[in-house]
N, CA, C, O and CB atoms as a CASP TS submission, in Angstrom:
PFRMAT TS
TARGET T0000
AUTHOR 0000-0000-0000
METHOD Language model
MODEL 1
PARENT N/A
ATOM      1  N   MET     1      17.538  14.128 -14.579  1.00  0.00           N
ATOM      2  CA  MET     1      18.894  14.206 -14.092  1.00  0.00           C
ATOM      3  C   MET     1      19.824  14.201 -15.295  1.00  0.00           C
ATOM      4  O   MET     1      19.692  13.366 -16.191  1.00  0.00           O
ATOM      5  CB  MET     1      19.214  13.038 -13.117  1.00  0.00           C
ATOM      6  N   SER     2      20.751  15.124 -15.308  1.00  0.00           N
ATOM      7  CA  SER     2      21.709  15.173 -16.400  1.00  0.00           C
ATOM      8  C   SER     2      22.922  14.319 -16.068  1.00  0.00           C
ATOM      9  O   SER     2      23.128  13.943 -14.915  1.00  0.00           O
ATOM     10  CB  SER     2      22.131  16.619 -16.688  1.00  0.00           C
ATOM     11  N   SER     3      23.701  14.024 -17.054  1.00  0.00           N
ATOM     12  CA  SER     3      24.907  13.228 -16.834  1.00  0.00           C
ATOM     13  C   SER     3      26.073  13.875 -17.564  1.00  0.00           C
ATOM     14  O   SER     3      25.899  14.616 -18.531  1.00  0.00           O
ATOM     15  CB  SER     3      24.706  11.764 -17.310  1.00  0.00           C
ATOM     16  N   ILE     4      27.270  13.570 -17.067  1.00  0.00           N
ATOM     17  CA  ILE     4      28.498  14.040 -17.693  1.00  0.00           C
ATOM     18  C   ILE     4      29.473  12.880 -17.755  1.00  0.00           C
ATOM     19  O   ILE     4      29.323  11.891 -17.037  1.00  0.00           O
ATOM     20  CB  ILE     4      29.108  15.248 -16.918  1.00  0.00           C
ATOM     21  N   SER     5      30.451  13.003 -18.595  1.00  0.00           N
ATOM     22  CA  SER     5      31.492  11.984 -18.689  1.00  0.00           C
ATOM     23  C   SER     5      32.666  12.400 -17.824  1.00  0.00           C
ATOM     24  O   SER     5      33.079  13.560 -17.840  1.00  0.00           O
ATOM     25  CB  SER     5      31.939  11.769 -20.159  1.00  0.00           C
ATOM     26  N   VAL     6      33.202  11.450 -17.068  1.00  0.00           N
ATOM     27  CA  VAL     6      34.383  11.708 -16.251  1.00  0.00           C
ATOM     28  C   VAL     6      35.360  10.552 -16.416  1.00  0.00           C
ATOM     29  O   VAL     6      34.963   9.430 -16.730  1.00  0.00           O
ATOM     30  CB  VAL     6      34.001  11.901 -14.757  1.00  0.00           C
ATOM     31  N   ARG     7      36.619  10.830 -16.204  1.00  0.00           N
ATOM     32  CA  ARG     7      37.630   9.780 -16.232  1.00  0.00           C
ATOM     33  C   ARG     7      37.742   9.193 -14.832  1.00  0.00           C
ATOM     34  O   ARG     7      37.880   9.920 -13.848  1.00  0.00           O
ATOM     35  CB  ARG     7      39.011  10.327 -16.726  1.00  0.00           C
ATOM     36  N   ILE     8      37.679   7.875 -14.759  1.00  0.00           N
ATOM     37  CA  ILE     8      37.791   7.179 -13.477  1.00  0.00           C
ATOM     38  C   ILE     8      38.811   6.071 -13.645  1.00  0.00           C
ATOM     39  O   ILE     8      38.837   5.380 -14.663  1.00  0.00           O
ATOM     40  CB  ILE     8      36.407   6.610 -13.000  1.00  0.00           C
ATOM     41  N   ASP     9      39.648   5.910 -12.639  1.00  0.00           N
ATOM     42  CA  ASP     9      40.671   4.876 -12.658  1.00  0.00           C
ATOM     43  C   ASP     9      40.053   3.509 -12.953  1.00  0.00           C
ATOM     44  O   ASP     9      39.030   3.150 -12.369  1.00  0.00           O
ATOM     45  CB  ASP     9      41.424   4.846 -11.322  1.00  0.00           C
ATOM     46  N   GLU    10      40.665   2.759 -13.847  1.00  0.00           N
ATOM     47  CA  GLU    10      40.122   1.464 -14.264  1.00  0.00           C
ATOM     48  C   GLU    10      40.026   0.474 -13.103  1.00  0.00           C
ATOM     49  O   GLU    10      39.113  -0.351 -13.075  1.00  0.00           O
ATOM     50  CB  GLU    10      40.981   0.872 -15.370  1.00  0.00           C
ATOM     51  N   ASP    11      40.957   0.543 -12.141  1.00  0.00           N
ATOM     52  CA  ASP    11      40.878  -0.348 -10.978  1.00  0.00           C
ATOM     53  C   ASP    11      39.622  -0.063 -10.155  1.00  0.00           C
ATOM     54  O   ASP    11      38.980  -0.986  -9.653  1.00  0.00           O
ATOM     55  CB  ASP    11      42.132  -0.196 -10.097  1.00  0.00           C
ATOM     56  N   LEU    12      39.277   1.217 -10.019  1.00  0.00           N
ATOM     57  CA  LEU    12      38.064   1.587  -9.290  1.00  0.00           C
ATOM     58  C   LEU    12      36.822   1.096 -10.038  1.00  0.00           C
ATOM     59  O   LEU    12      35.879   0.599  -9.424  1.00  0.00           O
ATOM     60  CB  LEU    12      38.000   3.117  -9.086  1.00  0.00           C
ATOM     61  N   VAL    13      36.828   1.238 -11.347  1.00  0.00           N
ATOM     62  CA  VAL    13      35.696   0.766 -12.155  1.00  0.00           C
ATOM     63  C   VAL    13      35.572  -0.755 -12.053  1.00  0.00           C
ATOM     64  O   VAL    13      34.462  -1.280 -11.966  1.00  0.00           O
ATOM     65  CB  VAL    13      35.863   1.194 -13.637  1.00  0.00           C
ATOM     66  N   SER    14      36.685  -1.453 -12.064  1.00  0.00           N
ATOM     67  CA  SER    14      36.653  -2.913 -11.925  1.00  0.00           C
ATOM     68  C   SER    14      36.086  -3.326 -10.570  1.00  0.00           C
ATOM     69  O   SER    14      35.287  -4.259 -10.484  1.00  0.00           O
ATOM     70  CB  SER    14      38.062  -3.499 -12.104  1.00  0.00           C
ATOM     71  N   SER    15      36.498  -2.634  -9.519  1.00  0.00           N
ATOM     72  CA  SER    15      35.958  -2.921  -8.184  1.00  0.00           C
ATOM     73  C   SER    15      34.462  -2.622  -8.139  1.00  0.00           C
ATOM     74  O   SER    15      33.686  -3.376  -7.553  1.00  0.00           O
ATOM     75  CB  SER    15      36.700  -2.096  -7.106  1.00  0.00           C
ATOM     76  N   ALA    16      34.069  -1.520  -8.761  1.00  0.00           N
ATOM     77  CA  ALA    16      32.648  -1.166  -8.796  1.00  0.00           C
ATOM     78  C   ALA    16      31.842  -2.198  -9.575  1.00  0.00           C
ATOM     79  O   ALA    16      30.710  -2.510  -9.207  1.00  0.00           O
ATOM     80  CB  ALA    16      32.458   0.221  -9.415  1.00  0.00           C
ATOM     81  N   ARG    17      32.417  -2.721 -10.638  1.00  0.00           N
ATOM     82  CA  ARG    17      31.726  -3.736 -11.445  1.00  0.00           C
ATOM     83  C   ARG    17      31.447  -4.985 -10.599  1.00  0.00           C
ATOM     84  O   ARG    17      30.360  -5.558 -10.676  1.00  0.00           O
ATOM     85  CB  ARG    17      32.573  -4.110 -12.698  1.00  0.00           C
ATOM     86  N   ILE    18      32.419  -5.400  -9.802  1.00  0.00           N
ATOM     87  CA  ILE    18      32.260  -6.578  -8.945  1.00  0.00           C
ATOM     88  C   ILE    18      31.211  -6.313  -7.868  1.00  0.00           C
ATOM     89  O   ILE    18      30.309  -7.124  -7.657  1.00  0.00           O
ATOM     90  CB  ILE    18      33.609  -6.968  -8.297  1.00  0.00           C
ATOM     91  N   SER    19      31.335  -5.178  -7.191  1.00  0.00           N
ATOM     92  CA  SER    19      30.374  -4.840  -6.131  1.00  0.00           C
ATOM     93  C   SER    19      28.974  -4.624  -6.690  1.00  0.00           C
ATOM     94  O   SER    19      27.985  -5.015  -6.070  1.00  0.00           O
ATOM     95  CB  SER    19      30.828  -3.588  -5.381  1.00  0.00           C
ATOM     96  N   ALA    20      28.892  -4.005  -7.852  1.00  0.00           N
ATOM     97  CA  ALA    20      27.594  -3.744  -8.469  1.00  0.00           C
ATOM     98  C   ALA    20      26.852  -5.045  -8.754  1.00  0.00           C
ATOM     99  O   ALA    20      25.646  -5.146  -8.529  1.00  0.00           O
ATOM    100  CB  ALA    20      27.768  -2.944  -9.761  1.00  0.00           C
ATOM    101  N   LYS    21      27.576  -6.026  -9.246  1.00  0.00           N
ATOM    102  CA  LYS    21      26.946  -7.319  -9.538  1.00  0.00           C
ATOM    103  C   LYS    21      26.438  -7.963  -8.250  1.00  0.00           C
ATOM    104  O   LYS    21      25.334  -8.507  -8.223  1.00  0.00           O
ATOM    105  CB  LYS    21      27.944  -8.264 -10.254  1.00  0.00           C
ATOM    106  N   ALA    22      27.234  -7.905  -7.187  1.00  0.00           N
ATOM    107  CA  ALA    22      26.849  -8.518  -5.916  1.00  0.00           C
ATOM    108  C   ALA    22      25.688  -7.782  -5.263  1.00  0.00           C
ATOM    109  O   ALA    22      24.892  -8.394  -4.551  1.00  0.00           O
ATOM    110  CB  ALA    22      28.037  -8.551  -4.968  1.00  0.00           C
ATOM    111  N   GLU    23      25.583  -6.474  -5.494  1.00  0.00           N
ATOM    112  CA  GLU    23      24.561  -5.668  -4.836  1.00  0.00           C
ATOM    113  C   GLU    23      23.417  -5.298  -5.779  1.00  0.00           C
ATOM    114  O   GLU    23      22.581  -4.460  -5.440  1.00  0.00           O
ATOM    115  CB  GLU    23      25.183  -4.410  -4.269  1.00  0.00           C
ATOM    116  N   PHE    24      23.375  -5.912  -6.946  1.00  0.00           N
ATOM    117  CA  PHE    24      22.290  -5.729  -7.918  1.00  0.00           C
ATOM    118  C   PHE    24      22.123  -4.268  -8.329  1.00  0.00           C
ATOM    119  O   PHE    24      21.010  -3.746  -8.383  1.00  0.00           O
ATOM    120  CB  PHE    24      20.981  -6.248  -7.341  1.00  0.00           C
ATOM    121  N   ARG    25      23.244  -3.623  -8.615  1.00  0.00           N
ATOM    122  CA  ARG    25      23.249  -2.247  -9.112  1.00  0.00           C
ATOM    123  C   ARG    25      23.981  -2.216 -10.445  1.00  0.00           C
ATOM    124  O   ARG    25      24.666  -3.167 -10.821  1.00  0.00           O
ATOM    125  CB  ARG    25      23.916  -1.274  -8.087  1.00  0.00           C
ATOM    126  N   THR    26      23.823  -1.101 -11.149  1.00  0.00           N
ATOM    127  CA  THR    26      24.656  -0.863 -12.324  1.00  0.00           C
ATOM    128  C   THR    26      26.015  -0.374 -11.830  1.00  0.00           C
ATOM    129  O   THR    26      26.156   0.007 -10.668  1.00  0.00           O
ATOM    130  CB  THR    26      23.991   0.178 -13.307  1.00  0.00           C
ATOM    131  N   VAL    27      27.001  -0.384 -12.698  1.00  0.00           N
ATOM    132  CA  VAL    27      28.319   0.139 -12.325  1.00  0.00           C
ATOM    133  C   VAL    27      28.176   1.624 -11.980  1.00  0.00           C
ATOM    134  O   VAL    27      28.747   2.092 -10.995  1.00  0.00           O
ATOM    135  CB  VAL    27      29.364  -0.071 -13.483  1.00  0.00           C
ATOM    136  N   GLN    28      27.422   2.354 -12.783  1.00  0.00           N
ATOM    137  CA  GLN    28      27.179   3.766 -12.505  1.00  0.00           C
ATOM    138  C   GLN    28      26.487   3.933 -11.157  1.00  0.00           C
ATOM    139  O   GLN    28      26.859   4.805 -10.372  1.00  0.00           O
ATOM    140  CB  GLN    28      26.334   4.399 -13.622  1.00  0.00           C
ATOM    141  N   GLY    29      25.491   3.110 -10.889  1.00  0.00           N
ATOM    142  CA  GLY    29      24.787   3.173  -9.613  1.00  0.00           C
ATOM    143  C   GLY    29      25.695   2.867  -8.440  1.00  0.00           C
ATOM    144  O   GLY    29      25.572   3.480  -7.380  1.00  0.00           O
ATOM    145  N   GLN    30      26.614   1.914  -8.622  1.00  0.00           N
ATOM    146  CA  GLN    30      27.547   1.567  -7.555  1.00  0.00           C
ATOM    147  C   GLN    30      28.495   2.722  -7.263  1.00  0.00           C
ATOM    148  O   GLN    30      28.743   3.042  -6.100  1.00  0.00           O
ATOM    149  CB  GLN    30      28.342   0.314  -7.928  1.00  0.00           C
ATOM    150  N   LEU    31      29.024   3.347  -8.304  1.00  0.00           N
ATOM    151  CA  LEU    31      29.921   4.490  -8.111  1.00  0.00           C
ATOM    152  C   LEU    31      29.179   5.656  -7.460  1.00  0.00           C
ATOM    153  O   LEU    31      29.739   6.342  -6.605  1.00  0.00           O
ATOM    154  CB  LEU    31      30.528   4.933  -9.456  1.00  0.00           C
ATOM    155  N   GLU    32      27.928   5.886  -7.854  1.00  0.00           N
ATOM    156  CA  GLU    32      27.130   6.944  -7.226  1.00  0.00           C
ATOM    157  C   GLU    32      26.873   6.625  -5.758  1.00  0.00           C
ATOM    158  O   GLU    32      26.923   7.518  -4.912  1.00  0.00           O
ATOM    159  CB  GLU    32      25.795   7.129  -7.970  1.00  0.00           C
ATOM    160  N   PHE    33      26.597   5.356  -5.448  1.00  0.00           N
ATOM    161  CA  PHE    33      26.367   4.951  -4.064  1.00  0.00           C
ATOM    162  C   PHE    33      27.615   5.195  -3.225  1.00  0.00           C
ATOM    163  O   PHE    33      27.532   5.751  -2.130  1.00  0.00           O
ATOM    164  CB  PHE    33      25.957   3.469  -3.992  1.00  0.00           C
ATOM    165  N   TRP    34      28.774   4.778  -3.740  1.00  0.00           N
ATOM    166  CA  TRP    34      30.026   5.004  -3.021  1.00  0.00           C
ATOM    167  C   TRP    34      30.267   6.495  -2.804  1.00  0.00           C
ATOM    168  O   TRP    34      30.744   6.895  -1.742  1.00  0.00           O
ATOM    169  CB  TRP    34      31.204   4.384  -3.787  1.00  0.00           C
ATOM    170  N   ALA    35      29.942   7.319  -3.798  1.00  0.00           N
ATOM    171  CA  ALA    35      30.128   8.768  -3.655  1.00  0.00           C
ATOM    172  C   ALA    35      29.211   9.316  -2.564  1.00  0.00           C
ATOM    173  O   ALA    35      29.632  10.161  -1.774  1.00  0.00           O
ATOM    174  CB  ALA    35      29.853   9.489  -4.997  1.00  0.00           C
ATOM    175  N   LYS    36      27.969   8.849  -2.509  1.00  0.00           N
ATOM    176  CA  LYS    36      27.035   9.298  -1.474  1.00  0.00           C
ATOM    177  C   LYS    36      27.505   8.874  -0.084  1.00  0.00           C
ATOM    178  O   LYS    36      27.424   9.651   0.867  1.00  0.00           O
ATOM    179  CB  LYS    36      25.631   8.743  -1.745  1.00  0.00           C
ATOM    180  N   VAL    37      27.994   7.642   0.031  1.00  0.00           N
ATOM    181  CA  VAL    37      28.506   7.172   1.317  1.00  0.00           C
ATOM    182  C   VAL    37      29.712   8.013   1.732  1.00  0.00           C
ATOM    183  O   VAL    37      29.814   8.425   2.887  1.00  0.00           O
ATOM    184  CB  VAL    37      28.890   5.670   1.242  1.00  0.00           C
ATOM    185  N   GLY    38      30.606   8.264   0.811  1.00  0.00           N
ATOM    186  CA  GLY    38      31.787   9.073   1.108  1.00  0.00           C
ATOM    187  C   GLY    38      31.439  10.479   1.525  1.00  0.00           C
ATOM    188  O   GLY    38      32.009  11.012   2.477  1.00  0.00           O
ATOM    189  N   ARG    39      30.500  11.086   0.814  1.00  0.00           N
ATOM    190  CA  ARG    39      30.089  12.449   1.164  1.00  0.00           C
ATOM    191  C   ARG    39      29.458  12.475   2.550  1.00  0.00           C
ATOM    192  O   ARG    39      29.765  13.352   3.358  1.00  0.00           O
ATOM    193  CB  ARG    39      29.100  13.004   0.118  1.00  0.00           C
ATOM    194  N   ALA    40      28.570  11.507   2.829  1.00  0.00           N
ATOM    195  CA  ALA    40      27.918  11.446   4.142  1.00  0.00           C
ATOM    196  C   ALA    40      28.940  11.158   5.243  1.00  0.00           C
ATOM    197  O   ALA    40      28.821  11.687   6.348  1.00  0.00           O
ATOM    198  CB  ALA    40      26.813  10.367   4.146  1.00  0.00           C
ATOM    199  N   ALA    41      29.941  10.327   4.952  1.00  0.00           N
ATOM    200  CA  ALA    41      30.972  10.021   5.948  1.00  0.00           C
ATOM    201  C   ALA    41      31.807  11.262   6.271  1.00  0.00           C
ATOM    202  O   ALA    41      32.172  11.476   7.427  1.00  0.00           O
ATOM    203  CB  ALA    41      31.883   8.886   5.444  1.00  0.00           C
ATOM    204  N   LEU    42      32.106  12.065   5.275  1.00  0.00           N
ATOM    205  CA  LEU    42      32.848  13.302   5.525  1.00  0.00           C
ATOM    206  C   LEU    42      32.010  14.305   6.316  1.00  0.00           C
ATOM    207  O   LEU    42      32.534  15.043   7.150  1.00  0.00           O
ATOM    208  CB  LEU    42      33.297  13.926   4.202  1.00  0.00           C
ATOM    209  N   ASP    43      30.703  14.323   6.045  1.00  0.00           N
ATOM    210  CA  ASP    43      29.807  15.228   6.766  1.00  0.00           C
ATOM    211  C   ASP    43      29.516  14.758   8.182  1.00  0.00           C
ATOM    212  O   ASP    43      29.124  15.559   9.031  1.00  0.00           O
ATOM    213  CB  ASP    43      28.511  15.380   6.012  1.00  0.00           C
ATOM    214  N   ASN    44      29.701  13.465   8.449  1.00  0.00           N
ATOM    215  CA  ASN    44      29.377  12.874   9.753  1.00  0.00           C
ATOM    216  C   ASN    44      30.525  11.974  10.215  1.00  0.00           C
ATOM    217  O   ASN    44      30.361  10.755  10.270  1.00  0.00           O
ATOM    218  CB  ASN    44      28.047  12.065   9.677  1.00  0.00           C
ATOM    219  N   PRO    45      31.678  12.548  10.546  1.00  0.00           N
ATOM    220  CA  PRO    45      32.845  11.730  10.869  1.00  0.00           C
ATOM    221  C   PRO    45      32.680  10.859  12.115  1.00  0.00           C
ATOM    222  O   PRO    45      33.458   9.928  12.323  1.00  0.00           O
ATOM    223  CB  PRO    45      34.026  12.614  11.049  1.00  0.00           C
ATOM    224  N   GLU    46      31.675  11.152  12.945  1.00  0.00           N
ATOM    225  CA  GLU    46      31.464  10.349  14.146  1.00  0.00           C
ATOM    226  C   GLU    46      30.723   9.041  13.849  1.00  0.00           C
ATOM    227  O   GLU    46      30.668   8.159  14.707  1.00  0.00           O
ATOM    228  CB  GLU    46      30.692  11.154  15.174  1.00  0.00           C
ATOM    229  N   LEU    47      30.154   8.905  12.651  1.00  0.00           N
ATOM    230  CA  LEU    47      29.412   7.689  12.298  1.00  0.00           C
ATOM    231  C   LEU    47      30.282   6.731  11.504  1.00  0.00           C
ATOM    232  O   LEU    47      31.057   7.161  10.649  1.00  0.00           O
ATOM    233  CB  LEU    47      28.153   8.038  11.496  1.00  0.00           C
ATOM    234  N   PRO    48      30.162   5.426  11.779  1.00  0.00           N
ATOM    235  CA  PRO    48      30.898   4.445  10.978  1.00  0.00           C
ATOM    236  C   PRO    48      30.365   4.424   9.538  1.00  0.00           C
ATOM    237  O   PRO    48      29.165   4.580   9.312  1.00  0.00           O
ATOM    238  CB  PRO    48      30.792   3.033  11.615  1.00  0.00           C
ATOM    239  N   ALA    49      31.251   4.232   8.588  1.00  0.00           N
ATOM    240  CA  ALA    49      30.843   4.189   7.176  1.00  0.00           C
ATOM    241  C   ALA    49      29.833   3.072   6.924  1.00  0.00           C
ATOM    242  O   ALA    49      28.936   3.227   6.095  1.00  0.00           O
ATOM    243  CB  ALA    49      32.069   3.997   6.269  1.00  0.00           C
ATOM    244  N   SER    50      29.968   1.950   7.628  1.00  0.00           N
ATOM    245  CA  SER    50      29.015   0.841   7.432  1.00  0.00           C
ATOM    246  C   SER    50      27.606   1.253   7.855  1.00  0.00           C
ATOM    247  O   SER    50      26.629   0.863   7.215  1.00  0.00           O
ATOM    248  CB  SER    50      29.462  -0.407   8.231  1.00  0.00           C
ATOM    249  N   PHE    51      27.495   2.041   8.933  1.00  0.00           N
ATOM    250  CA  PHE    51      26.191   2.535   9.373  1.00  0.00           C
ATOM    251  C   PHE    51      25.594   3.460   8.316  1.00  0.00           C
ATOM    252  O   PHE    51      24.404   3.379   8.010  1.00  0.00           O
ATOM    253  CB  PHE    51      26.313   3.271  10.726  1.00  0.00           C
ATOM    254  N   ILE    52      26.423   4.332   7.765  1.00  0.00           N
ATOM    255  CA  ILE    52      25.962   5.257   6.729  1.00  0.00           C
ATOM    256  C   ILE    52      25.486   4.488   5.514  1.00  0.00           C
ATOM    257  O   ILE    52      24.419   4.782   4.975  1.00  0.00           O
ATOM    258  CB  ILE    52      27.076   6.236   6.334  1.00  0.00           C
ATOM    259  N   ALA    53      26.265   3.504   5.070  1.00  0.00           N
ATOM    260  CA  ALA    53      25.892   2.713   3.891  1.00  0.00           C
ATOM    261  C   ALA    53      24.579   1.977   4.115  1.00  0.00           C
ATOM    262  O   ALA    53      23.709   1.979   3.244  1.00  0.00           O
ATOM    263  CB  ALA    53      27.000   1.711   3.546  1.00  0.00           C
ATOM    264  N   GLU    54      24.431   1.346   5.279  1.00  0.00           N
ATOM    265  CA  GLU    54      23.202   0.605   5.571  1.00  0.00           C
ATOM    266  C   GLU    54      22.000   1.544   5.660  1.00  0.00           C
ATOM    267  O   GLU    54      20.900   1.183   5.242  1.00  0.00           O
ATOM    268  CB  GLU    54      23.351  -0.183   6.879  1.00  0.00           C
ATOM    269  N   THR    55      22.203   2.746   6.204  1.00  0.00           N
ATOM    270  CA  THR    55      21.126   3.716   6.293  1.00  0.00           C
ATOM    271  C   THR    55      20.701   4.176   4.905  1.00  0.00           C
ATOM    272  O   THR    55      19.505   4.269   4.626  1.00  0.00           O
ATOM    273  CB  THR    55      21.552   4.911   7.142  1.00  0.00           C
ATOM    274  N   LEU    56      21.660   4.464   4.033  1.00  0.00           N
ATOM    275  CA  LEU    56      21.326   4.880   2.672  1.00  0.00           C
ATOM    276  C   LEU    56      20.602   3.768   1.919  1.00  0.00           C
ATOM    277  O   LEU    56      19.669   4.037   1.162  1.00  0.00           O
ATOM    278  CB  LEU    56      22.591   5.289   1.916  1.00  0.00           C
ATOM    279  N   MET    57      21.025   2.524   2.119  1.00  0.00           N
ATOM    280  CA  MET    57      20.341   1.405   1.456  1.00  0.00           C
ATOM    281  C   MET    57      18.917   1.264   1.965  1.00  0.00           C
ATOM    282  O   MET    57      18.003   1.008   1.181  1.00  0.00           O
ATOM    283  CB  MET    57      21.109   0.090   1.676  1.00  0.00           C
ATOM    284  N   SER    58      18.714   1.428   3.268  1.00  0.00           N
ATOM    285  CA  SER    58      17.366   1.279   3.812  1.00  0.00           C
ATOM    286  C   SER    58      16.458   2.398   3.332  1.00  0.00           C
ATOM    287  O   SER    58      15.265   2.175   3.122  1.00  0.00           O
ATOM    288  CB  SER    58      17.405   1.255   5.340  1.00  0.00           C
ATOM    289  N   LEU    59      16.999   3.597   3.155  1.00  0.00           N
ATOM    290  CA  LEU    59      16.193   4.705   2.653  1.00  0.00           C
ATOM    291  C   LEU    59      15.766   4.491   1.204  1.00  0.00           C
ATOM    292  O   LEU    59      14.756   5.041   0.766  1.00  0.00           O
ATOM    293  CB  LEU    59      16.963   6.005   2.775  1.00  0.00           C
ATOM    294  N   ALA    60      16.531   3.696   0.462  1.00  0.00           N
ATOM    295  CA  ALA    60      16.212   3.435  -0.943  1.00  0.00           C
ATOM    296  C   ALA    60      15.191   2.314  -1.116  1.00  0.00           C
ATOM    297  O   ALA    60      14.635   2.149  -2.202  1.00  0.00           O
ATOM    298  CB  ALA    60      17.474   3.089  -1.699  1.00  0.00           C
ATOM    299  N   GLU    61      14.939   1.546  -0.062  1.00  0.00           N
ATOM    300  CA  GLU    61      13.981   0.435  -0.162  1.00  0.00           C
ATOM    301  C   GLU    61      12.560   0.974  -0.250  1.00  0.00           C
ATOM    302  O   GLU    61      12.235   1.983   0.375  1.00  0.00           O
ATOM    303  CB  GLU    61      14.117  -0.521   1.051  1.00  0.00           C
ATOM    304  N   PRO    62      11.710   0.296  -1.031  1.00  0.00           N
ATOM    305  CA  PRO    62      10.302   0.689  -1.070  1.00  0.00           C
ATOM    306  C   PRO    62       9.662   0.470   0.304  1.00  0.00           C
ATOM    307  O   PRO    62       9.968  -0.513   0.979  1.00  0.00           O
ATOM    308  CB  PRO    62       9.539  -0.112  -2.161  1.00  0.00           C
ATOM    309  N   ARG    63       8.787   1.367   0.714  1.00  0.00           N
ATOM    310  CA  ARG    63       8.155   1.263   2.036  1.00  0.00           C
ATOM    311  C   ARG    63       7.400  -0.049   2.202  1.00  0.00           C
ATOM    312  O   ARG    63       7.409  -0.637   3.283  1.00  0.00           O
ATOM    313  CB  ARG    63       7.204   2.433   2.260  1.00  0.00           C
ATOM    314  N   GLU    64       6.750  -0.509   1.144  1.00  0.00           N
ATOM    315  CA  GLU    64       5.969  -1.743   1.259  1.00  0.00           C
ATOM    316  C   GLU    64       6.852  -2.974   1.462  1.00  0.00           C
ATOM    317  O   GLU    64       6.359  -4.023   1.876  1.00  0.00           O
ATOM    318  CB  GLU    64       5.112  -1.929   0.020  1.00  0.00           C
ATOM    319  N   ALA    65       8.143  -2.860   1.179  1.00  0.00           N
ATOM    320  CA  ALA    65       9.064  -3.980   1.373  1.00  0.00           C
ATOM    321  C   ALA    65       9.681  -3.973   2.771  1.00  0.00           C
ATOM    322  O   ALA    65      10.405  -4.899   3.134  1.00  0.00           O
ATOM    323  CB  ALA    65      10.168  -3.940   0.320  1.00  0.00           C
ATOM    324  N   SER    66       9.397  -2.934   3.552  1.00  0.00           N
ATOM    325  CA  SER    66      10.012  -2.836   4.872  1.00  0.00           C
ATOM    326  C   SER    66       9.295  -3.720   5.886  1.00  0.00           C
ATOM    327  O   SER    66       8.128  -4.075   5.717  1.00  0.00           O
ATOM    328  CB  SER    66      10.011  -1.387   5.350  1.00  0.00           C
ATOM    329  N   THR    67      10.017  -4.061   6.931  1.00  0.00           N
ATOM    330  CA  THR    67       9.434  -4.845   8.018  1.00  0.00           C
ATOM    331  C   THR    67       9.461  -4.011   9.291  1.00  0.00           C
ATOM    332  O   THR    67      10.313  -3.139   9.460  1.00  0.00           O
ATOM    333  CB  THR    67      10.198  -6.190   8.218  1.00  0.00           C
ATOM    334  N   ALA    68       8.541  -4.282  10.158  1.00  0.00           N
ATOM    335  CA  ALA    68       8.449  -3.527  11.400  1.00  0.00           C
ATOM    336  C   ALA    68       9.632  -3.862  12.311  1.00  0.00           C
ATOM    337  O   ALA    68      10.130  -4.988  12.315  1.00  0.00           O
ATOM    338  CB  ALA    68       7.113  -3.821  12.115  1.00  0.00           C
ATOM    339  N   PHE    69      10.069  -2.866  13.080  1.00  0.00           N
ATOM    340  CA  PHE    69      11.154  -3.084  14.039  1.00  0.00           C
ATOM    341  C   PHE    69      10.646  -3.930  15.196  1.00  0.00           C
ATOM    342  O   PHE    69       9.572  -3.677  15.743  1.00  0.00           O
ATOM    343  CB  PHE    69      11.720  -1.734  14.559  1.00  0.00           C
ATOM    344  N   VAL    70      11.432  -4.939  15.561  1.00  0.00           N
ATOM    345  CA  VAL    70      11.107  -5.791  16.697  1.00  0.00           C
ATOM    346  C   VAL    70      12.302  -5.768  17.653  1.00  0.00           C
ATOM    347  O   VAL    70      13.407  -6.166  17.284  1.00  0.00           O
ATOM    348  CB  VAL    70      10.766  -7.259  16.237  1.00  0.00           C
ATOM    349  N   ALA    71      12.075  -5.307  18.868  1.00  0.00           N
ATOM    350  CA  ALA    71      13.154  -5.238  19.853  1.00  0.00           C
ATOM    351  C   ALA    71      13.601  -6.636  20.221  1.00  0.00           C
ATOM    352  O   ALA    71      12.778  -7.544  20.334  1.00  0.00           O
ATOM    353  CB  ALA    71      12.708  -4.468  21.110  1.00  0.00           C
ATOM    354  N   ARG    72      14.903  -6.818  20.409  1.00  0.00           N
ATOM    355  CA  ARG    72      15.429  -8.131  20.798  1.00  0.00           C
ATOM    356  C   ARG    72      15.172  -8.440  22.252  1.00  0.00           C
ATOM    357  O   ARG    72      15.045  -9.607  22.621  1.00  0.00           O
ATOM    358  CB  ARG    72      16.910  -8.207  20.524  1.00  0.00           C
ATOM    359  N   SER    73      15.094  -7.442  23.067  1.00  0.00           N
ATOM    360  CA  SER    73      14.837  -7.666  24.480  1.00  0.00           C
ATOM    361  C   SER    73      13.920  -6.555  24.995  1.00  0.00           C
ATOM    362  O   SER    73      13.797  -5.498  24.376  1.00  0.00           O
ATOM    363  CB  SER    73      16.168  -7.716  25.290  1.00  0.00           C
ATOM    364  N   THR    74      13.299  -6.806  26.105  1.00  0.00           N
ATOM    365  CA  THR    74      12.434  -5.772  26.687  1.00  0.00           C
ATOM    366  C   THR    74      13.155  -5.147  27.856  1.00  0.00           C
ATOM    367  O   THR    74      13.936  -5.814  28.534  1.00  0.00           O
ATOM    368  CB  THR    74      11.060  -6.358  27.136  1.00  0.00           C
ATOM    369  N   PRO    75      12.906  -3.880  28.102  1.00  0.00           N
ATOM    370  CA  PRO    75      13.577  -3.234  29.225  1.00  0.00           C
ATOM    371  C   PRO    75      13.130  -3.848  30.558  1.00  0.00           C
ATOM    372  O   PRO    75      11.959  -4.182  30.734  1.00  0.00           O
ATOM    373  CB  PRO    75      13.297  -1.721  29.216  1.00  0.00           C
ATOM    374  N   SER    76      14.053  -3.988  31.466  1.00  0.00           N
ATOM    375  CA  SER    76      13.697  -4.536  32.790  1.00  0.00           C
ATOM    376  C   SER    76      13.072  -3.449  33.627  1.00  0.00           C
ATOM    377  O   SER    76      13.450  -2.281  33.531  1.00  0.00           O
ATOM    378  CB  SER    76      14.938  -5.128  33.514  1.00  0.00           C
ATOM    379  N   THR    77      12.117  -3.833  34.447  1.00  0.00           N
ATOM    380  CA  THR    77      11.412  -2.851  35.272  1.00  0.00           C
ATOM    381  C   THR    77      11.792  -2.978  36.721  1.00  0.00           C
ATOM    382  O   THR    77      11.292  -2.228  37.559  1.00  0.00           O
ATOM    383  CB  THR    77       9.915  -3.003  35.123  1.00  0.00           C
TER
END
């Protein structure tokens, strides 16, 4: 993957630095994550941004770290 230099508002970088630390990402990784969420949100305006973010995070998890889905309730018959 190649990289380029871009100018980004310092307030945005500061926010990314805080979020990156809380979410165990690099600042670059945090900005890339936000860009992916934004792009997906524009492509899917009917989905909440939180759903998109959680879906992207789950797709990035290693398969061996995943847990099986367990339904909270069973359908009534």
